[in-house]
C-alpha positions as CSV (number, residue, x, y, z in Angstrom):
1,M,44.0,-119.8,-126.3
2,W,42.2,-118.1,-123.4
3,R,40.3,-115.9,-125.7
4,F,39.0,-118.9,-127.6
5,V,38.0,-120.6,-124.4
6,V,36.1,-117.5,-123.0
7,G,34.4,-117.1,-126.4
8,L,33.1,-120.7,-126.2
9,L,32.0,-120.2,-122.6
10,D,30.3,-116.9,-123.5
11,E,28.1,-118.7,-126.0
12,K,26.7,-120.7,-123.0
13,E,26.6,-117.6,-120.8
14,K,29.2,-119.1,-118.5
15,A,32.0,-116.5,-119.0
16,G,31.5,-115.1,-115.5
17,S,32.9,-118.3,-113.9
18,F,35.9,-118.1,-116.2
19,F,36.8,-114.6,-114.9
20,E,36.4,-115.8,-111.3
21,E,38.7,-118.7,-112.0
22,I,41.6,-116.7,-113.7
23,E,41.5,-114.2,-110.9
24,R,41.6,-116.8,-108.1
25,E,44.8,-116.7,-106.1
26,P,47.5,-117.4,-107.0
27,V,47.1,-116.0,-110.6
28,D,49.1,-117.6,-113.4
29,V,50.5,-114.2,-114.6
30,L,51.3,-111.1,-112.6
31,G,50.6,-107.4,-112.9
32,P,50.1,-105.8,-116.3
33,A,50.3,-109.1,-118.1
34,H,47.3,-110.4,-116.1
35,Q,45.3,-107.3,-116.7
36,R,45.9,-107.5,-120.4
37,L,44.7,-111.1,-120.4
38,V,41.5,-109.9,-118.6
39,M,41.1,-107.0,-121.1
40,H,41.4,-109.2,-124.2
41,C,39.1,-111.8,-122.8
42,L,36.5,-109.1,-121.9
43,N,36.2,-108.4,-125.7
44,E,35.2,-112.0,-126.3
45,A,32.6,-112.1,-123.5
46,L,29.8,-110.2,-125.2
47,K,27.1,-111.8,-123.0
48,L,28.9,-111.1,-119.7
49,P,26.4,-109.5,-117.2
50,K,26.8,-105.7,-116.9
51,R,27.6,-105.9,-113.2
52,L,30.5,-108.3,-113.8
53,R,31.8,-106.3,-116.7
54,K,31.8,-103.1,-114.7
55,Q,33.8,-104.8,-111.9
56,R,36.5,-105.9,-114.3
57,E,36.6,-102.6,-116.0
58,E,37.0,-100.7,-112.7
59,K,40.0,-102.9,-111.9
60,L,41.5,-102.2,-115.3
61,L,41.1,-98.5,-114.7
62,Q,42.9,-98.7,-111.4
63,W,45.8,-100.4,-113.2
64,V,45.9,-97.7,-115.9
65,L,46.1,-95.0,-113.2
66,F,48.7,-97.0,-111.2
67,E,50.8,-97.3,-114.3
68,R,50.5,-93.5,-114.8
69,D,51.6,-92.8,-111.2
70,F,54.5,-95.3,-111.4
71,T,55.9,-94.6,-114.9
72,K,54.3,-91.2,-115.9
73,E,52.7,-92.8,-119.0
74,S,50.2,-95.5,-119.9
75,T,50.8,-98.4,-122.3
76,F,47.3,-99.7,-121.7
77,I,45.5,-97.0,-123.6
78,R,47.6,-97.8,-126.7
79,D,46.0,-101.2,-126.9
80,S,43.3,-101.2,-129.5
81,E,41.2,-103.6,-127.4
82,I,40.9,-101.5,-124.3
83,P,37.2,-101.3,-123.3
84,E,35.8,-97.9,-124.3
85,G,34.5,-97.2,-120.8
86,V,37.9,-97.8,-119.3
87,L,39.5,-95.6,-122.0
88,N,37.2,-92.7,-121.5
89,S,37.4,-92.8,-117.7
90,A,41.2,-93.0,-117.9
91,L,41.5,-90.1,-120.3
92,V,39.4,-87.9,-118.0
93,E,42.0,-88.5,-115.3
94,L,45.1,-88.5,-117.5
95,F,44.2,-85.3,-119.4
96,K,43.8,-83.5,-116.1
97,D,47.1,-84.6,-114.7
98,E,49.2,-81.7,-113.4
99,D,52.2,-83.2,-115.1
100,S,52.4,-82.1,-118.8
101,Y,54.4,-85.2,-119.6
102,V,51.6,-87.4,-118.5
103,R,49.0,-85.4,-120.6
104,R,51.3,-85.5,-123.6
105,S,52.0,-89.2,-123.3
106,A,48.3,-90.0,-122.9
107,A,47.5,-88.0,-126.1
108,R,50.2,-89.7,-128.0
109,A,49.1,-93.1,-126.8
110,I,45.5,-92.6,-127.8
111,G,46.6,-91.7,-131.3
112,N,47.3,-95.4,-131.9
113,Q,43.5,-96.0,-131.9
114,S,42.0,-96.3,-135.4
115,T,38.6,-95.3,-134.1
116,L,37.8,-93.0,-131.2
117,S,34.5,-92.4,-129.5
118,E,32.9,-88.9,-129.6
119,T,33.7,-88.6,-125.9
120,T,37.3,-89.2,-126.5
121,M,37.4,-86.8,-129.4
122,V,35.9,-84.1,-127.3
123,A,38.5,-84.7,-124.6
124,L,41.3,-84.4,-127.2
125,V,39.9,-81.2,-128.6
126,E,39.9,-79.8,-125.1
127,L,43.6,-80.4,-125.0
128,F,44.0,-77.9,-127.9
129,K,43.7,-75.2,-125.1
130,D,46.5,-76.8,-123.0
131,N,49.2,-74.3,-122.0
132,D,51.9,-76.8,-123.1
133,S,52.6,-76.7,-126.8
134,D,53.8,-80.3,-126.9
135,V,50.4,-81.4,-125.4
136,R,48.5,-79.4,-128.1
137,W,50.8,-80.8,-130.8
138,S,50.2,-84.4,-129.5
139,A,46.4,-83.9,-129.3
140,A,46.2,-82.6,-132.9
141,R,48.4,-85.4,-134.1
142,A,46.3,-88.0,-132.3
143,I,43.1,-87.0,-134.1
144,G,44.9,-87.4,-137.5
145,N,44.3,-91.1,-137.6
146,Q,40.5,-90.6,-137.8
147,S,39.2,-91.0,-141.3
148,T,36.2,-88.7,-140.7
149,L,36.1,-85.6,-138.5
150,S,33.1,-83.6,-137.4
151,D,32.7,-80.0,-138.5
152,A,33.3,-78.9,-134.9
153,T,36.5,-80.8,-134.7
154,I,37.8,-79.4,-138.0
155,A,36.8,-75.9,-136.8
156,A,38.8,-76.5,-133.7
157,L,41.8,-77.6,-135.7
158,M,41.6,-74.5,-137.9
159,K,41.8,-72.4,-134.8
160,L,45.2,-74.0,-134.2
161,F,46.4,-72.5,-137.5
162,K,46.9,-69.3,-135.4
163,D,48.8,-71.2,-132.6
164,E,52.1,-69.5,-131.5
165,D,54.0,-72.8,-132.0
166,S,54.7,-73.6,-135.6
167,D,54.8,-77.4,-134.8
168,V,51.2,-77.2,-133.6
169,R,50.2,-75.3,-136.8
170,E,51.9,-77.9,-138.9
171,S,50.3,-80.8,-137.0
172,A,46.8,-79.2,-137.4
173,A,47.4,-78.8,-141.2
174,N,48.5,-82.4,-141.5
175,T,45.6,-83.7,-139.6
176,I,43.1,-81.8,-141.7
177,G,44.9,-83.0,-144.8
178,N,43.9,-86.6,-144.0
179,Q,40.2,-85.8,-144.7
180,S,38.9,-86.8,-148.1
181,T,36.8,-83.7,-148.7
182,F,37.3,-80.1,-147.6
183,S,34.8,-77.3,-147.3
184,D,35.5,-74.0,-149.0
185,T,36.2,-72.5,-145.6
186,T,38.8,-75.2,-144.9
187,I,40.5,-74.7,-148.3
188,A,40.6,-70.9,-147.7
189,A,42.1,-71.5,-144.2
190,L,44.8,-73.8,-145.7
191,I,45.6,-71.2,-148.5
192,G,46.0,-68.7,-145.7
193,L,48.8,-70.8,-144.3
194,F,50.8,-70.2,-147.5
195,K,51.8,-66.9,-145.9
196,D,53.0,-68.6,-142.7
197,K,56.5,-67.6,-141.6
198,D,57.5,-71.2,-141.1
199,S,58.3,-73.2,-144.2
200,S,57.2,-76.5,-142.7
201,V,53.7,-75.1,-142.2
202,R,53.5,-73.8,-145.8
203,E,54.7,-77.2,-147.0
204,S,52.1,-79.1,-145.0
205,A,49.3,-76.8,-146.2
206,A,50.2,-77.4,-149.8
207,H,50.5,-81.1,-149.2
208,A,47.0,-81.1,-147.6
209,L,45.5,-79.4,-150.6
210,G,47.2,-81.9,-152.9
211,K,45.1,-84.7,-151.6
212,Q,41.9,-83.2,-153.1
213,S,41.1,-84.6,-156.5
214,T,39.6,-81.4,-157.8
215,L,40.8,-77.9,-157.0
216,S,39.3,-74.5,-158.0
217,D,41.1,-72.2,-160.3
218,A,41.8,-69.9,-157.4
219,T,43.3,-72.6,-155.3
220,I,45.5,-73.7,-158.2
221,A,46.6,-70.2,-158.7
222,A,47.6,-70.0,-155.1
223,L,49.6,-73.2,-155.4
224,V,51.4,-71.8,-158.5
225,G,52.2,-68.8,-156.4
226,L,54.2,-71.1,-154.1
227,F,56.6,-71.9,-157.1
228,K,58.4,-68.7,-156.0
229,D,58.7,-69.7,-152.4
230,K,62.3,-69.4,-151.1
231,D,62.1,-72.9,-149.6
232,S,62.6,-75.7,-152.1
233,Y,60.5,-78.2,-150.1
234,V,57.5,-75.8,-150.3
235,R,58.0,-75.5,-154.1
236,R,58.1,-79.3,-154.4
237,S,55.0,-79.8,-152.2
238,A,53.1,-77.3,-154.4
239,T,54.2,-79.0,-157.5
240,D,53.2,-82.4,-156.2
241,A,49.8,-81.0,-155.3
242,L,49.2,-79.8,-158.9
243,G,50.4,-83.1,-160.3
244,K,47.4,-84.8,-158.9
245,Q,45.0,-82.7,-160.9
246,S,43.8,-84.4,-164.1
247,T,43.6,-81.2,-166.1
248,L,45.7,-78.1,-165.9
249,S,45.4,-74.8,-167.7
250,D,48.1,-73.7,-170.2
251,A,49.2,-71.0,-167.7
252,T,49.7,-73.7,-165.0
253,M,51.6,-75.9,-167.4
254,A,53.8,-73.1,-168.4
255,A,54.6,-72.4,-164.7
256,L,55.5,-76.1,-164.3
257,V,57.8,-75.9,-167.3
258,G,59.5,-73.0,-165.6
259,L,60.3,-75.3,-162.7
260,L,62.1,-77.7,-164.9
261,K,65.0,-75.2,-164.5
262,D,64.8,-75.1,-160.7
263,E,68.1,-75.3,-158.8
264,K,67.0,-78.3,-156.8
265,S,66.8,-81.6,-158.6
266,Y,63.9,-82.9,-156.6
267,V,61.8,-79.9,-157.7
268,R,62.7,-80.5,-161.3
269,R,61.8,-84.1,-160.9
270,S,58.5,-83.3,-159.3
271,A,57.7,-80.8,-162.1
272,A,58.4,-83.4,-164.7
273,D,56.2,-85.9,-162.9
274,A,53.4,-83.4,-162.7
275,L,53.5,-82.7,-166.4
276,G,53.6,-86.5,-167.1
277,K,50.1,-86.8,-165.5
278,Q,48.6,-84.7,-168.3
279,S,47.1,-86.6,-171.2
280,T,48.1,-84.0,-173.8
281,L,51.3,-81.9,-173.8
282,S,52.2,-79.2,-176.3
283,D,55.2,-79.4,-178.5
284,A,57.0,-76.8,-176.4
285,T,56.4,-78.7,-173.2
286,M,57.6,-82.0,-174.7
287,A,60.7,-80.2,-176.0
288,A,61.3,-78.9,-172.5
289,L,61.1,-82.4,-171.1
290,V,63.4,-83.7,-173.8
291,G,65.8,-81.0,-172.7
292,L,65.9,-82.7,-169.3
293,F,67.4,-85.8,-170.8
294,K,70.8,-84.0,-170.3
295,D,70.1,-83.3,-166.6
296,E,72.9,-84.1,-164.3
297,D,70.5,-86.0,-162.0
298,S,69.5,-89.5,-163.3
299,D,66.2,-89.4,-161.4
300,V,65.3,-86.2,-163.3
301,R,66.2,-87.8,-166.6
302,R,64.1,-90.8,-165.8
303,S,61.1,-88.7,-164.7
304,A,61.4,-86.7,-167.9
305,A,61.3,-89.9,-170.0
306,N,58.4,-91.3,-168.1
307,A,56.5,-88.0,-168.6
308,L,56.6,-88.5,-172.3
309,G,55.2,-92.0,-171.8
310,S,51.8,-90.5,-171.1
311,Q,51.5,-89.2,-174.7
312,S,49.8,-91.5,-177.2
313,T,51.9,-90.2,-180.1
314,L,55.4,-88.8,-180.0
315,S,57.2,-86.8,-182.6
316,D,60.2,-88.3,-184.5
317,A,62.4,-85.9,-182.5
318,S,61.1,-87.1,-179.2
319,I,61.5,-90.7,-180.2
320,A,65.1,-90.1,-181.4
321,A,65.9,-88.4,-178.0
322,L,64.5,-91.4,-176.2
323,V,66.6,-93.8,-178.3
324,G,69.6,-91.6,-177.3
325,L,68.9,-92.5,-173.7
326,F,69.7,-96.1,-174.5
327,K,73.3,-95.1,-173.9
328,D,72.6,-93.5,-170.5
329,E,74.9,-94.6,-167.7
330,D,72.0,-95.2,-165.4
331,S,70.1,-98.5,-166.1
332,D,66.9,-97.1,-164.7
333,V,66.9,-94.4,-167.3
334,R,67.6,-96.9,-170.1
335,E,64.7,-99.0,-168.8
336,S,62.3,-96.1,-168.7
337,A,63.2,-95.1,-172.2
338,A,62.4,-98.6,-173.5
339,D,59.2,-98.6,-171.6
340,V,58.0,-95.3,-173.1
341,L,58.8,-96.4,-176.6
342,G,56.9,-99.6,-176.0
343,K,53.7,-97.5,-175.6
344,Q,53.9,-96.3,-179.2
345,S,51.7,-98.3,-181.6
346,T,54.2,-98.1,-184.4
347,L,58.0,-97.8,-184.4
348,S,60.4,-97.1,-187.2
349,D,62.9,-99.7,-188.4
350,A,65.7,-97.6,-186.8
351,T,64.0,-97.5,-183.4
352,M,63.4,-101.3,-183.6
353,A,67.0,-101.8,-184.4
354,A,68.0,-99.8,-181.4
355,L,65.7,-101.8,-179.2
356,L,67.3,-105.0,-180.6
357,E,70.7,-103.7,-179.4
358,L,69.2,-103.1,-176.0
359,L,68.4,-106.8,-175.7
360,K,72.2,-107.2,-175.1
361,D,72.2,-104.7,-172.2
362,E,74.0,-105.8,-169.0
363,D,71.0,-105.0,-166.8
364,R,68.3,-107.6,-166.8
365,N,65.5,-105.0,-166.3
366,V,66.6,-103.2,-169.4
367,R,66.6,-106.4,-171.4
368,W,63.1,-107.2,-170.0
369,S,61.8,-103.8,-171.0
370,A,63.3,-103.9,-174.5
371,A,61.7,-107.3,-175.2
372,D,58.4,-106.1,-173.8
373,A,58.5,-103.0,-176.1
374,L,59.2,-105.1,-179.1
375,G,56.4,-107.5,-178.2
376,K,53.9,-104.7,-178.4
377,Q,54.5,-104.3,-182.1
378,S,51.9,-106.1,-184.2
379,T,54.5,-107.4,-186.7
380,L,58.1,-108.2,-186.2
381,S,60.8,-108.9,-188.7
382,D,62.6,-112.2,-189.0
383,A,65.7,-110.6,-187.5
384,T,63.7,-109.4,-184.5
385,M,62.1,-112.7,-184.0
386,A,65.5,-114.4,-184.1
387,A,66.9,-112.0,-181.5
388,L,63.9,-112.7,-179.2
389,M,64.5,-116.4,-179.6
390,E,68.1,-115.9,-178.5
391,L,66.7,-114.2,-175.4
392,L,64.8,-117.4,-174.5
393,K,68.2,-118.6,-173.3
394,D,68.8,-115.6,-171.0
395,E,70.2,-116.4,-167.6
396,D,67.4,-114.4,-166.0
397,S,64.0,-116.0,-165.8
398,S,62.0,-112.7,-166.0
399,V,63.8,-111.9,-169.3
400,R,63.0,-115.3,-170.7
401,W,59.4,-114.7,-169.7
402,S,59.3,-111.3,-171.4
403,A,60.8,-112.7,-174.6
404,T,58.3,-115.5,-174.6
405,D,55.4,-113.1,-174.1
406,A,56.6,-110.9,-176.9
407,L,56.7,-113.9,-179.3
408,G,53.3,-115.0,-178.2
409,N,51.8,-111.7,-179.3
410,Q,52.6,-112.5,-183.0
411,S,49.7,-114.0,-184.9
412,T,52.0,-116.5,-186.8
413,L,55.1,-118.2,-185.6
414,S,57.6,-120.3,-187.6
415,D,58.2,-123.9,-186.9
416,A,61.6,-123.0,-185.5
417,T,60.1,-120.4,-183.1
418,M,57.5,-122.9,-181.9
419,A,60.2,-125.5,-181.4
420,A,62.2,-123.0,-179.3
421,L,59.1,-122.3,-177.2
422,M,58.5,-126.0,-176.6
423,E,62.0,-126.2,-175.3
424,L,60.9,-123.8,-172.5
425,F,58.4,-126.5,-171.3
426,K,61.4,-127.8,-169.4
427,D,62.3,-124.4,-167.9
428,K,62.9,-124.5,-164.1
429,D,60.7,-121.4,-163.7
430,S,57.0,-122.2,-163.8
431,D,56.2,-118.7,-165.0
432,V,58.3,-119.2,-168.1
433,R,56.7,-122.6,-168.8
434,W,53.1,-121.2,-168.7
435,S,54.2,-118.1,-170.7
436,A,55.5,-120.5,-173.4
437,T,52.3,-122.4,-173.3
438,D,50.2,-119.3,-173.7
439,A,52.4,-118.2,-176.6
440,L,51.7,-121.4,-178.5
441,G,48.0,-121.2,-177.6
442,S,47.7,-118.1,-179.6
443,Q,48.4,-120.0,-182.8
444,S,45.4,-121.2,-184.8
445,T,47.0,-124.5,-185.9
446,L,49.5,-126.6,-183.9
447,S,51.5,-129.6,-185.1
448,D,51.0,-133.1,-183.6
449,A,54.3,-132.8,-181.9
450,T,53.3,-129.5,-180.3
451,I,50.0,-130.9,-179.1
452,A,51.7,-133.9,-177.7
453,A,54.1,-131.6,-175.8
454,L,51.2,-129.6,-174.4
455,V,49.5,-132.8,-173.3
456,G,52.8,-133.7,-171.5
457,L,52.4,-130.5,-169.4
458,F,49.2,-131.9,-167.9
459,K,51.6,-133.5,-165.4
460,D,53.3,-130.3,-164.5
461,K,53.5,-129.6,-160.8
462,D,52.3,-126.1,-161.3
463,S,48.5,-125.7,-161.7
464,Y,48.9,-122.5,-163.8
465,V,51.0,-124.5,-166.3
466,R,48.4,-127.3,-166.5
467,R,45.6,-124.8,-166.9
468,S,47.5,-122.9,-169.6
469,A,48.2,-126.1,-171.5
470,A,44.5,-127.0,-171.5
471,N,43.6,-123.5,-172.7
472,A,46.2,-123.8,-175.5
473,L,44.6,-127.0,-176.7
474,G,41.2,-125.4,-176.5
475,S,42.2,-123.0,-179.2
476,Q,42.4,-125.9,-181.7
477,S,39.3,-126.7,-183.7
478,T,39.9,-130.4,-183.9
479,L,41.6,-132.6,-181.4
480,S,42.5,-136.3,-181.6
481,D,40.7,-138.9,-179.4
482,A,43.9,-139.3,-177.4
483,T,44.1,-135.6,-176.7
484,I,40.4,-135.4,-175.7
485,A,41.0,-138.4,-173.4
486,A,43.9,-136.6,-171.7
487,L,41.7,-133.5,-171.2
488,V,39.0,-135.7,-169.7
489,E,41.6,-137.0,-167.2
490,L,42.1,-133.4,-166.1
491,F,38.5,-133.4,-164.8
492,K,40.1,-135.2,-161.7
493,D,42.7,-132.4,-161.2
494,E,42.8,-131.1,-157.6
495,D,42.8,-127.5,-159.0
496,R,39.3,-126.2,-159.9
497,N,40.7,-123.8,-162.5
498,V,42.4,-126.7,-164.3
499,R,39.2,-128.7,-164.3
500,R,37.3,-125.7,-165.7
501,S,39.9,-125.1,-168.4
502,A,39.7,-128.7,-169.5
503,A,35.9,-128.5,-169.8
504,D,36.2,-125.2,-171.8
505,A,38.7,-126.8,-174.1
506,L,36.3,-129.7,-174.9
507,G,33.5,-127.3,-175.4
508,N,35.3,-125.9,-178.5
509,Q,35.0,-129.3,-180.2
510,S,32.1,-129.6,-182.6
511,T,31.5,-133.3,-181.9
512,L,32.1,-135.2,-178.7
513,S,31.8,-138.9,-178.0
514,D,29.2,-140.3,-175.6
515,A,32.0,-141.1,-173.1
516,T,33.3,-137.6,-173.2
517,M,29.8,-136.2,-172.7
518,A,29.2,-138.5,-169.9
519,A,32.4,-137.3,-168.2
520,L,31.1,-133.7,-168.6
521,V,27.8,-134.6,-167.0
522,E,29.8,-136.0,-164.1
523,L,31.2,-132.5,-163.6
524,F,27.7,-131.3,-162.9
525,K,28.5,-132.6,-159.4
526,D,31.7,-130.5,-159.0
527,E,31.9,-128.5,-155.8
528,D,32.9,-125.4,-157.8
529,R,30.1,-123.5,-159.6
530,N,32.4,-122.3,-162.4
531,V,33.4,-125.9,-163.2
532,R,29.7,-126.8,-163.4
533,W,29.1,-123.8,-165.6
534,S,31.9,-124.7,-168.0
535,A,30.7,-128.3,-168.2
536,T,27.2,-127.1,-169.0
537,D,28.4,-124.7,-171.7
538,A,30.6,-127.3,-173.3
539,L,27.6,-129.6,-173.7
540,G,25.5,-126.8,-174.9
541,N,27.8,-126.5,-177.9
542,Q,26.8,-130.0,-179.1
543,S,24.1,-130.1,-181.7
544,T,22.5,-133.4,-180.4
545,L,22.3,-134.5,-176.8
546,S,21.0,-137.8,-175.4
547,D,17.9,-137.9,-173.2
548,T,20.2,-138.9,-170.3
549,T,22.3,-135.8,-170.8
550,M,19.2,-133.6,-171.2
551,A,17.7,-135.0,-168.0
552,A,20.9,-134.1,-166.2
553,L,20.7,-130.6,-167.6
554,V,17.1,-130.3,-166.4
555,E,18.3,-131.2,-162.9
556,L,20.7,-128.3,-163.0
557,F,17.6,-126.0,-163.0
558,K,17.8,-126.6,-159.2
559,D,21.5,-125.5,-159.0
560,E,22.2,-122.7,-156.4
561,D,24.1,-120.7,-159.0
562,S,22.1,-118.6,-161.5
563,N,24.8,-118.8,-164.2
564,V,24.7,-122.6,-164.0
565,R,20.9,-122.6,-164.3
566,S,21.1,-120.2,-167.2
567,S,23.7,-122.3,-169.0
568,A,21.6,-125.4,-168.6
569,A,18.6,-123.7,-170.0
570,R,20.6,-122.4,-172.9
571,A,22.1,-125.8,-173.6
572,I,18.5,-127.3,-173.8
573,G,17.4,-124.4,-176.0
574,N,20.2,-125.2,-178.5
575,Q,18.6,-128.5,-179.3
576,S,16.5,-128.6,-182.5
577,A,13.9,-131.0,-180.9
578,L,12.9,-132.1,-177.4
579,S,11.5,-135.5,-176.7
580,D,8.3,-136.0,-174.8
581,K,10.3,-137.4,-171.9
582,I,12.2,-134.2,-171.5
583,L,9.1,-132.1,-171.8
584,D,7.5,-134.3,-169.2
585,A,10.5,-133.7,-167.0
586,L,9.9,-130.0,-167.4
587,G,6.3,-130.5,-166.4
588,I,5.0,-129.5,-169.8
589,S,2.2,-131.6,-171.4
590,V,1.8,-131.6,-175.1
591,Q,-0.9,-133.1,-177.3
592,P,0.7,-135.5,-179.8
593,E,-0.9,-133.9,-182.9
594,T,0.2,-130.4,-181.9
595,H,3.8,-131.2,-180.9
596,A,6.1,-130.1,-183.7
597,Q,9.7,-129.4,-182.9
598,S,9.1,-128.6,-179.2
599,A,6.3,-126.1,-180.1
600,L,3.3,-125.9,-177.8
601,Y,-0.1,-125.5,-179.3
602,I,-2.0,-123.0,-177.2
603,P,-5.4,-122.2,-178.6
604,P,-7.5,-119.2,-177.8
605,I,-9.3,-119.5,-174.5
606,G,-12.9,-120.4,-175.0
607,A,-12.3,-122.2,-178.4
608,S,-14.1,-125.5,-178.7
609,S,-11.8,-128.4,-179.5
610,H,-11.0,-131.6,-177.5
611,N,-7.3,-131.0,-178.4
612,M,-7.2,-127.5,-177.0
613,L,-5.7,-126.8,-173.6
614,S,-7.9,-125.6,-170.8
615,E,-7.2,-122.2,-169.2
616,E,-6.0,-124.1,-166.1
617,K,-3.6,-126.3,-168.2
618,G,-2.5,-123.3,-170.2
619,G,-1.5,-121.7,-166.9
620,E,0.5,-124.8,-166.0
621,V,2.4,-124.5,-169.3
622,F,3.1,-120.8,-168.7
623,A,4.2,-121.6,-165.2
624,A,6.7,-124.2,-166.6
625,M,7.9,-121.6,-169.0
626,Q,8.4,-119.2,-166.1
627,N,10.5,-121.8,-164.3
628,V,12.7,-122.0,-167.4
629,A,13.0,-118.2,-167.5
630,T,13.9,-118.2,-163.8
631,S,16.9,-120.3,-164.6
632,Y,17.9,-117.3,-166.8
633,D,17.5,-115.1,-163.8
634,V,15.2,-112.8,-165.9
635,A,11.8,-111.3,-165.3
636,I,9.0,-112.2,-167.7
637,P,6.9,-109.4,-169.0
638,T,3.6,-110.8,-170.3
639,S,1.1,-109.9,-173.0
640,R,-2.3,-111.3,-173.8
641,L,-2.8,-113.0,-177.1
642,D,-6.4,-114.2,-177.7
643,G,-7.0,-113.9,-173.9
644,F,-4.1,-116.2,-173.0
645,P,-1.0,-114.8,-171.1
646,C,2.2,-115.6,-173.0
647,P,5.8,-114.6,-172.5
648,S,6.8,-111.6,-174.4
649,Q,9.0,-111.9,-177.5
650,G,11.9,-111.1,-175.3
651,L,11.8,-114.7,-174.1
652,G,10.7,-116.9,-177.0
653,K,9.4,-116.8,-180.5
654,I,5.7,-116.0,-180.5
655,G,3.7,-116.3,-183.8
656,H,0.1,-115.2,-183.7
657,R,-2.2,-117.0,-186.2
658,S,-5.9,-116.5,-186.5
659,E,-6.9,-119.5,-184.4
660,R,-3.8,-120.6,-182.5
661,V,-0.6,-119.4,-180.9
662,W,2.7,-121.3,-181.4
663,V,5.2,-120.8,-178.6
664,D,8.7,-122.2,-178.8
665,V,9.7,-122.4,-175.2
666,F,13.4,-122.8,-175.4
667,K,14.6,-121.5,-178.8
668,L,16.4,-118.1,-178.2
C-alpha cells in the first residue's frame, strides 16, 4: 500500500514529504523492517530530489553495515530492489572485510541479483584472487546468474580453471556454461578441463559444451573421448551434450551405440535418448535400440522405444518388437510403445488388433495412448470403431476425450457412432463435451436431431463448448431458420470467441435473411476486432447487400484494425453493382452515361468532351481509390495511361482502349 501511495505522491513531486512523515518519531515499524519499507518506496519515487535520495541511501548503507557487524552477513543485498548506489558502496566495504565469512556471505547474497552493474561485476571478479577458496567459489557462482558476460569476465573465469581448489574450477565451468555462445578460445579451455583430475570438473565442462547448438568436429571428437572416462557421470554428461546436436557422424553414432551396453543404466538411457534425437538411424542402430527392449531397467526400455519414435518409417521387425512391449510390466513402457506406433502413417491389421487389446489396459495413460494411436490412422475398421465407442464410457475423462478425438478424425461416422457422441454432450467434463462436438463438426452432413443437440449446447456453461458447437454447425452448408436464429442469439454471448464463431458459422450460408444481416451489421460495433472482422467476412459472402448494409461497410473503412478495413473493402468488392448512393458515400462522382457496373469512365487528359472528367476531378477519383486501397493496408504503385495516373493492375482491372480507360475500383 505504501508503495502505491508514494508512487502517486511522486507524480506530484511530493514524495519528499512522504519520507519525512514515515521517518518521524515514533516510526510504525522498527529496525530492518522500516529500512526495507524505505528501500522499496525509494524505487517508486523516481522524481525524488537527488539530495533527499542520497540521504536515504546513506542511512540504508549504515543499516547494511550494521547488520554485517551484528550478524556477520547481509540480507539487505539479497533484495533485488536495493538501490544500486547502496549496493555498490556496501560491496566495497563487505568484500574488504577481514572476516572471510563476511566476504563469502556477501558474494553469495549478491548472486541472487538477476542483473549486476559493471561496478559490481568488477568487484566480484576481484574476489577471484581472494586467499579463501570458499570466497572464490562464491564469487564465481554469483556471476553465473548473469545472462551475458564481458570478454574480460570470461577471461577471468577461465583463469580459475587452474585454481588449486576443484570446487572453484567446477564453479567457473558452470558459470561459463550459462553463456549462450562461446568463443573458440573458451571452447578450447573447456576441452582442456576434460583432463582435470576431478570428475566433477570434467562433468561440468562437458555439460557446459552441451549447451551449444553447434559443435565442431574436433569438439565432438573430444566429447566422444569422454565415453571411456572411468566416472559414469562424466560419460553421461558427454552423452547428453552430443544428444543436443542435430546431426552426428556415423562414427559418433557408432560410439553412442557402444554406450548402450554401459554398465550404468543412466548412461545407457542417455545414449538411447541421444540417438533418438537423430532424424535418420541405420538398421544396425535401430536393431541395437530394439535390443534394449530387454533391458532390466524400465527407464532404459522406455528411452529405447521413444528413440524409435523419431523415425518416420519403421521396419516390420521394429514394429513387432514395439508390439511386444505392450506386455511390459511397466505402464510407462507400454504407453511409450503405443505413442511410437501412433506416429506411423500406416499400421498392419495385426498391429491394430494389438492396439485394440491395449484399450483394456489397467492404466489410464496406456488406454489414452492406444486410442490416440488408433485415431491417427486414416481409416478404421468397424471393429475398431466399436471398441473406441466402448471407450466413450471409460471412467477416466481423459480416456473418453482421446477416444472421442480418435473418432472425430474419421471422415464418415455411422449413425450409431454419432448417437454415442451426442450422449457425451451430457458428460460432466467440459473437455469431453467440446471434443464430442468437434468430432461431429467434422462430418459434412448432420441429421436434424444432431443439429438440435448442438443448438442445445449453446446454453452450456463452458464457453469452449458453446464455441465448438457453433463451429460444428458452421460446417453445414444449409441451416434451418431456427438454427440460424439460435446462432444470432449467440451474438449476445459474453465470450468474444463464441460471438466470432457464431458469425463465422453464418458466413458459410449462401443466403441470409434481412434480419440476420442486420444482426451481423450490429456486430460492427463489437468491442473485439476479430468479432467485427468475422461479421464483415460473413456479409461479404452474400451476393447481394442492401444500401444500408453497404453504407455500414463503408463506415468500417474508419475502423482502427486493418483486417476489419480490408474485410469491409473486400465485401464491397464482391458486389456485382454499386449504387450511386454508395459511390457518393465513397466520395466518387460518376457521370450517368458512363456508369456501368461500378466502372469509372476516365478519359485521356486533354480530350474534349463535356462528359469527361477534369484532371482535378480525376485526381479526386484516384484519391478515393487510394482510400479504398488503404483499407487493404497495401501500397499503390501507379502507371500513366494516356497521361492519367491509375492504380496498377495489382489493385483493379484496367483496360486501355484508344480513347478511354475503364477502371473497376473494387472488383478484385
